[in-house]
C-alpha positions in Angstrom: 0.0 0.0 0.0 1.0 3.5 -0.7 1.6 5.7 2.1 0.5 9.2 2.7 2.2 11.4 5.2 1.9 14.9 6.3 4.8 16.9 5.1 6.3 19.9 7.0 9.3 22.0 6.3 11.5 20.2 8.8 10.7 16.6 7.7 12.9 14.5 5.5 11.5 14.3 1.9 12.3 10.6 1.8 11.9 8.1 4.6 15.3 6.8 4.1 16.8 10.1 5.2 17.7 13.5 3.7 19.0 13.5 0.1 21.5 16.2 1.1 24.9 15.2 2.6 25.3 18.7 3.9 22.2 19.7 6.0 22.8 23.4 5.1 22.0 22.6 1.5 18.4 22.0 2.2 17.9 25.7 2.9 18.5 26.5 -0.7 14.9 25.4 -1.4 11.7 27.0 -0.3 9.5 25.1 2.3 6.5 23.5 0.7 4.3 24.3 3.6 2.7 22.3 6.3 -0.3 21.0 4.5 1.1 19.3 1.5 0.5 15.6 1.0 3.1 13.8 -1.1 2.3 10.3 -2.6 5.1 7.9 -3.2 5.4 4.1 -3.9 6.4 2.1 -1.0 9.8 0.5 -0.6 11.1 2.7 -3.3 13.4 5.6 -3.0 12.3 8.7 -4.9 14.7 9.9 -7.7 14.8 13.5 -8.4 16.2 14.6 -11.7 16.9 18.3 -11.5 18.7 20.7 -13.8 21.1 21.6 -10.9 23.7 19.7 -8.9 25.3 21.0 -5.7 29.0 21.4 -5.1 29.9 22.8 -1.7 28.3 26.1 -0.9 26.9 26.6 -4.6 25.0 24.8 -7.2 26.0 24.3 -10.9 23.9 23.8 -14.0 23.7 20.2 -15.2 23.3 19.3 -18.9 20.4 17.0 -19.8 21.7 13.5 -19.9 21.1 13.0 -23.7 23.4 15.9 -24.4 26.2 14.1 -22.7 26.1 11.4 -25.4 28.7 11.9 -28.2 27.8 12.6 -31.8 28.4 9.0 -32.8 25.8 7.7 -30.4 23.2 10.4 -31.4 23.9 9.5 -35.0 23.0 5.8 -34.4 19.9 6.8 -32.6 18.6 9.2 -35.3 19.2 6.8 -38.1 17.1 4.2 -36.4 14.1 6.4 -36.0 11.0 4.9 -37.8 10.4 7.7 -40.2 11.3 11.1 -41.8 8.9 13.0 -39.7 10.6 12.0 -36.5 14.0 12.8 -37.8 12.7 16.2 -38.9 11.4 16.8 -35.4 14.7 15.9 -33.8 16.4 18.2 -36.2 14.4 21.1 -34.8 15.8 20.7 -31.3 19.1 22.4 -31.8 21.7 23.1 -34.5 23.9 20.2 -33.2 21.0 17.7 -33.7 20.3 19.3 -37.1 23.9 18.9 -38.1 23.9 15.2 -37.1 20.6 14.4 -38.8 21.5 16.2 -42.0 24.8 14.0 -42.2 22.7 10.8 -42.4 22.8 9.4 -45.8 19.7 7.9 -47.3 21.4 4.4 -47.4 22.3 4.6 -43.8 18.7 5.0 -42.5 17.6 1.8 -40.8 13.8 1.9 -40.8 11.3 -0.9 -40.0 10.7 -1.8 -43.6 14.3 -2.3 -44.2 14.8 -4.4 -41.1 11.7 -6.5 -42.0 13.1 -6.9 -45.5 16.5 -8.0 -44.1 14.8 -10.4 -41.8 12.7 -12.0 -44.6 15.6 -12.2 -47.0 17.7 -13.8 -44.3 15.1 -16.4 -43.5 14.5 -17.2 -47.3 18.3 -17.5 -48.0 19.0 -19.4 -44.8 16.5 -22.0 -45.9 18.1 -22.3 -49.3 21.5 -22.3 -47.7 22.7 -19.2 -49.7 24.1 -15.9 -48.8 22.1 -13.0 -47.5 21.4 -10.7 -50.4 21.8 -6.9 -50.2 18.6 -4.9 -49.7 18.5 -1.6 -51.1 16.8 1.4 -49.5 13.7 3.0 -50.6 13.4 4.4 -54.1 14.9 8.0 -54.1 14.1 8.8 -57.8 11.3 11.3 -56.8 12.9 14.7 -56.6 9.5 16.6 -56.9 10.4 19.6 -54.6 12.2 22.8 -55.5 13.9 25.2 -53.1 15.5 28.5 -53.5 17.8 30.6 -51.1 18.8 34.2 -51.7 21.0 36.6 -49.9 21.0 36.5 -46.1 18.9 33.3 -46.2 21.6 31.4 -47.9 23.5 29.7 -45.1 24.6 26.2 -44.1 22.0 25.9 -41.4 19.1 26.5 -44.0 20.6 24.0 -46.4 20.7 21.4 -43.6 17.1 22.1 -42.7 16.2 21.8 -46.5 18.1 18.5 -46.7 16.2 16.9 -43.6 12.8 18.5 -44.4 12.6 17.4 -48.0 13.8 13.9 -47.5 10.3 12.6 -46.4 8.3 14.8 -48.7 9.1 13.5 -52.1 12.7 14.4 -52.2 14.5 17.6 -53.4 14.8 17.9 -57.1 15.9 21.4 -57.7 18.0 23.7 -55.5 18.8 27.4 -56.5 21.2 29.5 -54.3 21.6 33.2 -55.3 24.2 35.1 -53.2 25.2 34.3 -49.7 25.1 35.5 -46.2 28.1 37.8 -45.7 29.0 36.4 -42.2 27.7 32.9 -42.4 27.8 32.1 -46.1 27.3 28.7 -47.8 30.2 26.5 -47.5 31.0 22.8 -48.1 29.3 22.0 -44.8 25.8 23.0 -46.2 26.5 21.3 -49.6 27.5 18.2 -47.7 24.1 18.0 -46.1 22.4 18.4 -49.4 24.7 15.7 -50.8 23.8 13.2 -48.1 20.1 14.1 -47.6 19.1 14.8 -51.3 20.3 12.0 -53.6 17.4 12.8 -56.0 18.7 16.2 -56.8 18.6 16.8 -60.5 19.0 20.7 -60.9 21.7 22.7 -59.0 22.2 26.4 -59.5 24.9 28.4 -57.6 25.2 32.1 -58.2 27.6 34.7 -56.6 29.0 32.3 -53.9 32.6 33.2 -53.1 32.7 30.9 -50.1 31.8 27.7 -52.1 35.0 25.9 -53.3 35.9 22.5 -54.7 35.1 20.7 -51.4 31.4 21.6 -51.7 31.0 20.5 -55.4 33.0 17.2 -54.6 30.4 16.4 -51.9 27.6 17.0 -54.5 29.4 14.7 -56.9 29.8 12.1 -54.2 26.0 11.9 -53.3 23.9 13.4 -56.0 24.5 10.9 -58.9 21.2 11.9 -60.6 22.3 15.5 -61.2 21.3 16.6 -64.7 21.7 20.3 -64.8 24.4 22.5 -63.3 24.7 26.2 -63.2 27.8 27.9 -61.8 27.9 31.7 -62.0 30.5 33.8 -60.4 31.9 31.2 -58.1 35.6 32.2 -58.1 36.8 29.4 -55.7 35.7 26.6 -57.9 38.4 25.1 -60.1 39.0 22.2 -62.5 39.0 19.8 -59.5 35.2 20.3 -59.0 34.5 19.5 -62.6 36.7 16.4 -62.6 34.7 15.0 -59.5 31.4 16.0 -61.2 32.3 14.3 -64.3 33.0 11.0 -62.5 30.0 11.2 -60.0 27.3 12.7 -62.3 27.6 10.9 -65.7 23.9 11.8 -66.5 24.7 15.6 -66.7 22.8 17.1 -69.7 23.0 20.9 -69.2 26.1 22.8 -68.0 26.3 26.6 -67.5 29.5 28.2 -66.4 29.9 32.0 -66.0 32.5 34.1 -64.4 34.6 31.2 -63.0 38.2 32.4 -63.5 39.8 29.1 -62.4 37.9 26.7 -64.6 39.9 25.8 -67.7 40.4 23.2 -70.3 41.0 20.2 -68.0 37.7 20.5 -66.3 35.7 20.9 -69.6 37.5 17.9 -71.1 36.6 15.8 -68.2 33.0 16.7 -68.5 33.1 16.0 -72.3 34.7 12.6 -71.8 32.5 11.3 -69.0 29.1 12.8 -69.7 27.8 11.2 -73.0 24.3 12.8 -72.8 25.5 16.4 -72.8 23.0 18.5 -74.6 23.4 22.1 -73.7 26.6 24.0 -72.8 26.9 27.7 -72.0 30.3 29.1 -71.0 31.1 32.8 -70.5 34.0 34.8 -69.2 36.3 31.9 -68.3 39.8 33.2 -69.3 41.5 29.9 -68.8 39.4 28.0 -71.3 40.8 27.9 -74.9 40.5 25.9 -78.1 41.6 22.6 -76.4 38.5 22.6 -74.1 36.0 23.6 -76.8 37.5 21.0 -79.2 37.2 18.2 -76.8 33.7 19.3 -76.0 32.6 19.2 -79.7 34.4 16.0 -80.6 33.1 14.0 -77.5 29.5 15.1 -77.7 29.2 15.4 -81.5 26.0 13.6 -81.7 24.3 14.8 -78.5 25.2 18.5 -78.1 22.3 20.6 -79.5 22.7 24.0 -77.8 26.1 25.8 -77.5 26.7 29.3 -76.2 30.2 30.8 -76.0 30.8 34.3 -74.7 33.9 36.4 -73.8 36.5 33.5 -74.2 40.0 33.4 -75.5 39.2 31.0 -78.3 40.4 31.4 -81.9 39.3 30.3 -85.4 40.4 26.8 -84.4 37.3 26.5 -82.2 35.0 27.7 -84.9 36.5 25.3 -87.3 35.8 22.4 -85.0 32.2 23.6 -84.5 31.7 23.8 -88.2 33.0 20.2 -88.6 31.8 18.4 -85.5 28.6 20.2 -84.5 26.4 17.6 -86.2 23.7 17.9 -83.6 23.9 21.6 -82.8 20.5 23.4 -83.4 21.1 26.6 -81.4 24.4 28.4 -81.5 25.4 31.7 -79.9 28.8 33.4 -80.2 29.4 36.7 -78.4 32.4 38.9 -77.8 35.1 36.7 -79.2 38.0 39.1 -80.0 40.4 36.5 -81.3 38.1 35.0 -84.0 38.7 36.4 -87.5 36.9 36.2 -90.9 38.7 33.0 -91.6 37.0 31.3 -88.6 33.5 32.2 -89.7 34.4 31.2 -93.3 35.8 27.8 -92.2 32.9 27.1 -90.0 30.5 27.8 -92.8 32.3 25.5 -95.1 32.7 22.7 -92.6 29.3 21.3 -93.6 28.8 20.0 -90.1 26.0 22.5 -89.0 23.3 20.8 -91.2 20.8 20.9 -88.2 21.5 24.4 -87.1 18.2 26.4 -86.8 19.0 29.3 -84.7 22.3 31.4 -84.9 23.2 34.5 -82.9 26.4 36.5 -83.4 27.1 39.5 -81.2 30.1 41.9 -81.1 32.4 39.6 -83.2 34.6 41.6 -85.4 35.3 38.6 -87.6 31.9 38.7 -89.1 32.3 40.0 -92.7 30.5 39.6 -96.0 32.7 36.6 -97.0 32.0 34.7 -93.7 28.3 35.5 -93.7 27.9 34.1 -97.2 29.6 31.0 -96.2 27.3 30.5 -93.2 24.3 31.0 -95.4 25.4 28.2 -97.8 26.7 25.9 -95.0 23.6 25.9 -92.8 20.7 24.8 -95.0 18.1 24.5 -92.3 18.9 27.9 -90.5 15.6 29.6 -89.6 16.6 32.4 -87.1 19.6 34.6 -87.5 20.5 37.5 -85.3 23.5 39.9 -85.9 24.4 42.5 -83.3 27.2 45.0 -83.3 28.9 43.5 -86.4 30.7 46.6 -87.6 32.2 45.1 -90.9 29.0 43.7 -92.2 27.8 45.5 -95.3 24.8 45.3 -97.8 26.7 42.9 -100.1 27.1 40.4 -97.4 23.5 40.7 -96.1 22.0 40.1 -99.7 24.4 37.2 -100.4 23.3 35.6 -97.2 19.6 36.2 -98.0 20.1 34.3 -101.3 21.9 31.4 -99.8 19.8 30.9 -96.7 16.6 29.4 -98.3 15.1 28.2 -95.1 15.4 31.6 -93.2 12.3 32.6 -91.3 13.5 35.5 -89.1 16.4 38.0 -89.4 17.3 40.5 -86.7 19.9 43.3 -87.2 21.1 45.5 -84.4 23.8 48.2 -84.5 25.0 47.0 -87.8 25.8 50.5 -89.1 27.2 49.7 -92.5 23.8 48.1 -93.6 21.9 50.7 -95.6 18.4 50.8 -97.0 19.7 49.0 -100.1 20.8 46.0 -98.0 17.5 46.0 -96.1 15.3 46.0 -99.3 17.7 43.6 -101.0 17.3 41.1 -98.3 13.5 41.4 -98.6 13.6 40.8 -102.3 16.0 37.8 -102.3 14.7 36.0 -99.2 13.1 32.6 -99.6 9.5 31.7 -99.5 9.6 30.9 -95.7 10.9 34.4 -94.6 8.3 35.7 -92.1 10.0 38.4 -89.9 12.6 41.1 -90.1 13.8 43.5 -87.3 16.1 46.6 -87.5 17.2 48.3 -84.3 19.7 51.2 -83.9 21.1 50.8 -87.4 22.3 54.3 -88.1 23.1 53.4 -91.8 19.5 53.1 -92.7 18.3 56.3 -94.6 15.1 57.2 -96.3 14.7 56.3 -99.9 15.5 59.3 -102.1 14.7 57.5 -105.3 11.7 55.3 -106.2 12.2 51.6 -106.4 11.7 49.8 -109.7 8.8 47.3 -109.8 9.7 44.4 -107.7 8.1 41.1 -106.9 6.3 41.3 -103.5 7.5 39.4 -100.4 4.3 37.6 -99.9 5.6 35.6 -96.9 6.6 38.5 -94.6 4.2 38.7 -91.6 6.2 40.7 -89.0 8.1 44.1 -89.4 10.0 45.7 -86.6 12.0 49.0 -87.1 13.2 50.6 -83.8 15.3 53.7 -83.2 16.6 54.1 -86.8 16.4 57.8 -87.1 16.9 57.8 -90.9 13.9 55.7 -91.8 11.1 58.0 -93.2 7.9 58.1 -95.3 9.3 57.0 -98.5 10.8 53.8 -97.2 7.5 53.1 -95.3 5.3 53.5 -98.4 7.6 51.3 -100.4 7.4 48.6 -97.6 3.5 48.7 -97.9 3.8 47.8 -101.6 6.5 45.3 -101.1 5.0 43.4 -98.0 1.2 43.2 -98.6 0.7 40.3 -96.0 2.0 42.1 -92.9 0.1 41.4 -89.7 2.4 42.7 -86.9 4.0 46.1 -87.4 6.4 47.8 -84.8 7.6 51.3 -85.7 8.9 52.9 -82.5 11.2 55.8 -81.9 10.9 56.9 -85.6 10.5 60.7 -85.9 10.8 60.7 -89.5 7.5 59.0 -90.4 4.2 60.9 -90.7 0.6 60.1 -91.6 1.7 60.7 -95.3 4.0 57.5 -95.2 1.9 55.4 -92.9 -1.4 55.6 -94.9 -0.2 53.8 -98.0 1.1 51.0 -95.7 -2.4 50.7 -94.0 -4.0 50.5 -97.4 -1.6 47.9 -98.8 -1.9 45.4 -96.0 -4.4 42.9 -97.3 -4.3 40.3 -94.4 -5.5 42.7 -91.6 -3.1 44.1 -89.0 -3.2 42.3 -85.7 -0.6 44.0 -83.5 0.6 47.5 -84.1 3.2 49.4 -82.0 3.8 53.1 -82.9 5.2 54.3 -79.5 7.6 57.1 -79.8 6.3 58.4 -83.2 5.3 62.0 -82.4 4.3 62.8 -86.0 1.5 60.2 -86.3 -2.0 61.5 -85.4 -5.7 60.8 -85.5 -5.9 60.4 -89.3 -3.8 57.3 -89.0 -5.7 55.9 -86.1 -9.0 56.5 -87.9 -7.9 54.8 -91.0 -6.4 52.0 -89.2 -9.6 51.4 -87.2 -11.7 51.6 -90.4 -9.6 49.1 -92.4 -8.2 46.9 -89.8 -10.6 47.1 -86.8 -11.9 43.6 -87.4 -8.5 42.0 -86.8 -6.7 44.5 -84.5 -5.9 43.1 -81.1 -3.1 45.3 -79.7 -2.5 48.9 -80.4 0.3 51.1 -78.8 0.1 54.7 -79.4 2.4 56.0 -76.6 3.7 59.4 -77.4 1.6 59.9 -80.7 -0.5 63.0 -81.5 -3.7 61.2 -80.8 -6.8 63.0 -79.4 -10.5 62.0 -78.5 -11.3 61.6 -82.2 -8.9 58.7 -82.4 -10.5 57.0 -79.3 -13.9 57.4 -80.8 -12.8 55.7 -84.1 -11.4 52.9 -82.0 -14.5 52.5 -80.0 -16.7 52.3 -83.0 -14.6 49.8 -85.1 -12.2 47.8 -83.1 -14.2 44.8 -82.1 -11.4 42.4 -81.0 -9.1 44.9 -79.4 -7.9 43.8 -76.0 -4.7 45.9 -75.3 -4.7 49.6 -75.9 -1.9 52.2 -74.7 -2.6 55.9 -75.3 0.0 57.0 -72.8 1.2 60.8 -73.2 -1.7 61.4 -75.7 -3.9 64.5 -75.7 -7.0 62.5 -74.8 -9.6 63.9 -72.3 -12.5 62.6 -70.2 -14.6 62.5 -73.2 -12.5 60.0 -75.0 -12.5 57.7 -72.0 -16.4 58.1 -72.0 -16.5 57.1 -75.6 -14.6 53.8 -75.0 -16.9 53.1 -72.0 -20.1 53.6 -74.0 -19.0 51.3 -76.9 -20.8 48.0 -77.1 -18.1 46.5 -79.2 -14.8 46.9 -77.3 -13.7 44.6 -74.5 -10.4 45.9 -73.3 -8.3 43.8 -70.9 -5.3 46.2 -70.8 -5.6 50.0 -70.9 -2.8 52.5 -70.3 -3.4 56.3 -70.0 -0.2 57.1 -68.2 0.8 60.7 -68.6 -2.5 61.9 -69.9 -2.9 65.0 -67.8 -6.4 66.0 -69.3 -7.9 62.9 -67.9 -9.4 63.7 -64.4 -11.7 62.3 -61.7 -14.6 62.8 -64.1 -13.5 59.6 -65.8 -14.1 57.5 -62.7 -17.5 56.2 -63.8 -16.1 55.4 -67.3 -13.2 53.6 -65.9 -15.4 51.6 -63.6 -17.6 50.5 -66.5 -14.5 49.5 -68.5 -13.3 47.7 -65.4 -15.8 44.9 -66.0 -13.4 43.4 -68.5 -10.1 45.1 -67.5 -7.3 43.1 -66.0 -4.7 45.9 -66.0 -5.0 49.7 -65.8 -2.2 52.2 -65.9 -2.9 55.5 -64.3 0.7 56.7 -63.5 1.5 60.3 -63.9 -2.1 61.3 -64.5 -1.9 64.5 -62.5 -5.6 65.4 -62.7 -6.7 62.2 -61.1 -6.7 62.2 -57.3 -5.6 59.5 -55.0 -9.0 59.3 -53.5 -10.5 58.4 -57.0 -7.9 55.7 -57.2 -8.8 54.3 -53.9 -12.3 54.0 -55.0 -11.4 52.3 -58.2 -9.2 49.8 -56.4 -12.1 49.0 -54.2 -14.5 48.7 -57.1 -12.2 46.9 -59.6 -10.9 44.3 -57.2 -9.8 41.9 -60.0 -7.9 44.6 -62.0 -4.2 45.6 -61.3 -4.0 49.3 -61.1 -0.9 51.3 -61.3 -1.0 54.8 -60.0 
């Protein structure tokens, strides 16, 4: 029977005597009072576990008993927990426990299923007299989760938490780290946790991490064998040693992006090319140690798998381009930017290598080696080229552009930017000589383009052209625009922005020549186009027009009235910096035809609070409304609109 006894401050707590060897120590505790009944089992001495132990005249804090255990013991305990949720709970106790749990590899976890499977296999093999077969851990091919860390949040502790938390929830498949904590940045410790806890990782992106070196990536290579995409940007401590380890540990690598890694050179790229047979996409930028040997090894080893190649700001020469032209048998997308050591010979040899038969998209930027001779060779050597972009090619002239247009029979899109030696004759010559598949042409900041001062002779029309874009070419004027209308009758998308030389006189013939019906028209930054053009456009093309940008044009309420009466399918309208008033907005609101989704009246100082009811009515279909720099509209009116048009994003 249990015993009840009345306890007073002077009685011993236990019948066997005081627990204090020194009677003075009992005064350290307050008396419980005279009327407290304490229950205790008979014949057992009570054991008190307190966070304090006494030593002489003072007491010291005592660590909980489990904290006394070394890391090895805690490791064995944690890996025997029955599930991922239990391990995650333990990881929340302290950083020490988190570190220990995050260092448990997936194949080191001993759960009930594995134990039962081992027992069953043992029994079955024991009956047969055979050896115990190895039992693999649970399938880790999931990798459904994606995590991103940026700036101060990028620390080793957070990486360890991610490794533990995602293990039991489908597995981590994608990890993006942008920047690092200045005082506690990402190091090899954090990547080790990812390596051991996330074997299903397939995508890893590391940007601006000065504290991550070869040790961290070697850990990834050791534990994340399913890695397919790797992005390394501005990681100065990473060297060839990392790529050597990744090449051996991650043979399924398909996409590799390296930018601003000054210590990566030929040896690392050669290892990747040699050990990763499924490599499909490679982008390398600003790696001064990488030269022709690395690029040559990459192309020769992945000749039948590499489909996308981007090289920028590298110390490669004509040799690399020759190898690309000969061994790039699977390349469909090629981009070459800022290659100062590549000359005309390199582009000519690449075009005549006859290896780029599958090339569909080609971009060349800031390469002084692009000349008329090399461009013609590319046109002949790439029979399936569809998209071609030339930017800042100072030595390209009209002759090379026309020769390329004649040779590239499959070309669909041509983009020229800051090619100042190209004039209006090269522009019209490329339109005349292009193939039947040519659909889009774009000119941007080409200062050599001038307005036609002589009439063009009768020319066969370019029936295939659907999209025309001319931006910030100050010499382009009315005569060239009128000629384009006759030459390209099937235009649907027209962008003429930043052109001060075009007026209603030149644009009206273009509107009258377009037979298919304009769908998207951008006239932003053309201050000499006015209501006459808008009214004619609405009358002739209102049945097809979906997007219209009149930012900075001389458009008034008359233009808005024409739009409201004729543009039945218009969904996106921009009349920023125009001279429209409340009457124009009211005309749009009263129209039963128009169903705008995007409306911008930014900088329209004549639009005031009186337009509030009209904007509210338009808001029944609006998803976006731009009221920035509308000085006559008060903040109170905007607040009412925000409350009324809850489904519309309003900028003010």
